[in-house]
N, C-alpha and C positions, 0 to 999 in steps of 0.2 A: 248219635243213633239212637237215645234215648230220645231225643226231642224228634226228632225224624219219625220215630214211631208214633209220637203223640200227633202227628198229622197226617200219618200215612193212609190210606185207602183203605186197606185190608189187615187183618189179622193175621197174614200167612208170614209169619217171621223170615224163612227164606225167601220166597220173596221180595219180601221187603229188603232184604241185606241186598242179594241180587242187584235189584235197582240203586240202592244207596251204593254199591260198589261202583257200577256202571255210572248214576247219572250227580253224583255225591250228593252232598248235603247242603245248596247256598239253598235260603229260604225259600227265591220267587221257585224256583226248580222244585221244592219238594211241593208245591202246591199244585204244579200240572199237573194232569192225566195225561196229558197227550205226546208221547214219545217222539215222536219228529221233532213236534214245539219243544221241546227239552234242549235236543241236540242243536236246534239253530240259535235257539238261545245262550248255551252258551259257547257254542265257534261264536258268534257275533260277541258275546262280553269278552272273552280271550282276543281278538282281536281289536276291536275299537274300543275295550278299556283300559286292557294289560297292556299288553303288546305297545298301542299307542301312547300311552302312560310311560312304559319306559322308553321307548325310541326320542320322546319329544324332551322327558325328563333331563335327559343325559347323551343327545344328540348324536345318535347314531345315523352313521349315513350307511354303514353296508350292512341294512337292517338282513339280507337273507344268510348271512354267515348267523346274526341273531337268533332267527327263526331256524336252524337247522338245528342249530344248540337247544334248543325246546324240545325240537323231537328227538336227538339223541337221548337227553334227560329220561324225559317222558318213556323212551323203550326200554330206559335199563334202570328202572326204581329198583331201589335194592339191592343196587350193584354194584361192588367196590370200582370208583373212577378215582382222575386226578384230571388238571388240568392239561396236562406234558400227554397222559392217553388219550385224551380226545382231540388234542392238538394233532395229533400223528394218525388218527380215525382223519380226521378234516385233509389231513396230506395225500393220503394214500387214498382212501375213497372218492372223496370233491374237489381234490387237487386245489386245495384252496391252502393260502399262504398264512392265516390267521395263526395268531402266537397265541403260547401258554397265557402271558400276562394279560392279553386280550379276554381269551374264554375267559379267566381268572374275574376281569373286571363285568363280565355280561354276566356270569352266576351269581357275584354281589347285587348285581342291579336285579337281576330277579328273586333275589331273597328279599331285597328289601320292597320290592311289589307284593311281599305276602304270595308269592307264585310257587316258591319251594323252598323246603327245609334242608340243611344240613345237616349230617351226624358224624360226627369224629370217632374215630375207635379211640379204644381205651383199652389200652393192655393189661387185664386184669390181677395177673400175678406180681407183675411190675411194678402197678401202681404209676402209669404214666401214661398219658397221650400219646396218640401217633397222630401225627397233623394231613399225613396222604397214606395210601385212600382216604378219601369221605364216602358217604353215600348220601342221595339227596331225594328226600317225600315232597309230593304235591303236596299242597295245604288242601286241596280241594280235589278229590278223581275226579269228578266231572268235566273238569277243565283240563286234567291231565288226556281222560279220553276224547274228549275233543277231540285237543291238539291234532291227534293221530285218528281222526276219524271215524271214532268208537271198534278200531279193528281190532286192536290188542286185547282183549279182555283179559287175560292170565288172572285166575285166582290167587293161586299164590304172588304173587306179584302185590296184585290187589288190597289183597286180606292184610301182606305185612304194612303194607305203605298206612292203612284204615287205624289198626292197629297203632303203629308210632302217630297217628295223627288224636287217636283217643286219650294214650298216653300224656302225652302233651298240652292234651284240653283238660285231663285231672293234673296239672302241675308239675308234672315232673320234668326235669333236664332228662334226656334219653342220647342214651350213647351207641355203638358199635362193640360190641367186645370182645375181648381177641383173649384165649388161651394157648398157649406154649404148654407140649407136654412131650417127652419125649417115648419114643417105642424101639423096640429090637427087629430089625427087617429079619429074614430069613435067612442070609449068612452071620447074623448074630453081632451085627454092630447098630451101636445108636444112632436111630434119626431124629433130627428134629421135625414136628408136626406141629401145623398152627390150627387149631379149630375154632369157627365163629360163633358167637351170640349174640342173637338177632339186635337185643336189646339191655343193657347197663343201665335202669332207669333209678334214678337219685331223687327223693325229696327231704332236705332237712339232712337228717340223720337216718331216715330209714332207705334202703335198697333194696332192689327186684331183678334176680336175671328171668328176662321172658326170652323165648326161643315161640319163632311163630311156623306152624305145621297145617298144612290142608287135611293131612290125612297122616294116622300111624297104623295104618295098616302092614302086617305081620312085623315080626321078632327082629328083623332086620333092618326095615325102615325106624321102626321105634329106637333099637339102637344109634342108628345114623344119627335122630335129631336131638337124644339127649346127651349125647355124647362128652359134648362141651360143658355140658351141667353137670355132668357126673365127674370134673377133673377142674369144679372149681371148689378148692379149699378155706369156706369159709361157711358162716351161719346165717347168713342172708337170704332171703325166698328164692325159691329155683322154682319157675314156672315155664309148662308150652300153654299155649293157647290154637286150641286147634279146630277146626273146622266141622260142619254135619250136625250130628244130633246124637251125638254119645255123650251118655252121661260125665260129671264135673267129679272126678276123684285123686285121690295123692296114693302115689305108687310107692314100692317096696324102697326106693331111695329116696322117698322124704319130697320129692318133686309132685308139686300140685300138675295132671293134667285139667286145664279148663276149657270149656267147652264154651266157641267164641260169643255164641248168644247169652250165656251165664255172666262173660265178662263183660260185653257192649251195655248190658243192663246193671253190670254191676249188681251183680248178687251175691258175688263174692269176692271178700275184702282181700284184696292184695297190697 
């Protein structure tokens, strides 16, 4: 995003961020001024370069299943899923007989083409990886939005995808965190509850836990977003990246509440 801003025609950071989340950061797109030109270029690039490459390289004949799979992944960025869950969706909604093995192959092909990346789950307290379900993120948001004809522009999911990409560009390996906690219900019985940490980021011996939150409006919303971070019992840095223009600060629990613009411009070291 910092590089994108160096060629963006406006100094309005909020407008620039909205454009970046909608059209992505491909060099040619960043230099275009007309929105229709950007949309046409991205849709043609996805169809005639990315999809053609995947189909021809891997000899895919039933390309409708591949294209519908891309739609499913594009519509569910930031959501946990796996090939079996997707297979059931295809069977019930599309009446398709595509198998989970084929879906896994197609997902691998999409990763090989640098269209998407996979983030696996990591049990923070158990210190072990959980291979399934996982999350998938698009390497360029413009291509993701082009696939959906720019109809699903949900800022919450796009911001999470954008943060993931920035972290990867900065050299972090990024996993999806899971924290297990035990609480007493109204009947006095102990219940097992799993909380999600959006990103567990590792670089060498350094680690940072990150939550993505479009806003922290109200005490209940803040408690919801910070709950998983508060239940991690180690000394690595804990951060929640927040949209909007609120200032960056560190709260009473030692959690860094980091403004999205400060993060994207690398003004605060994490």
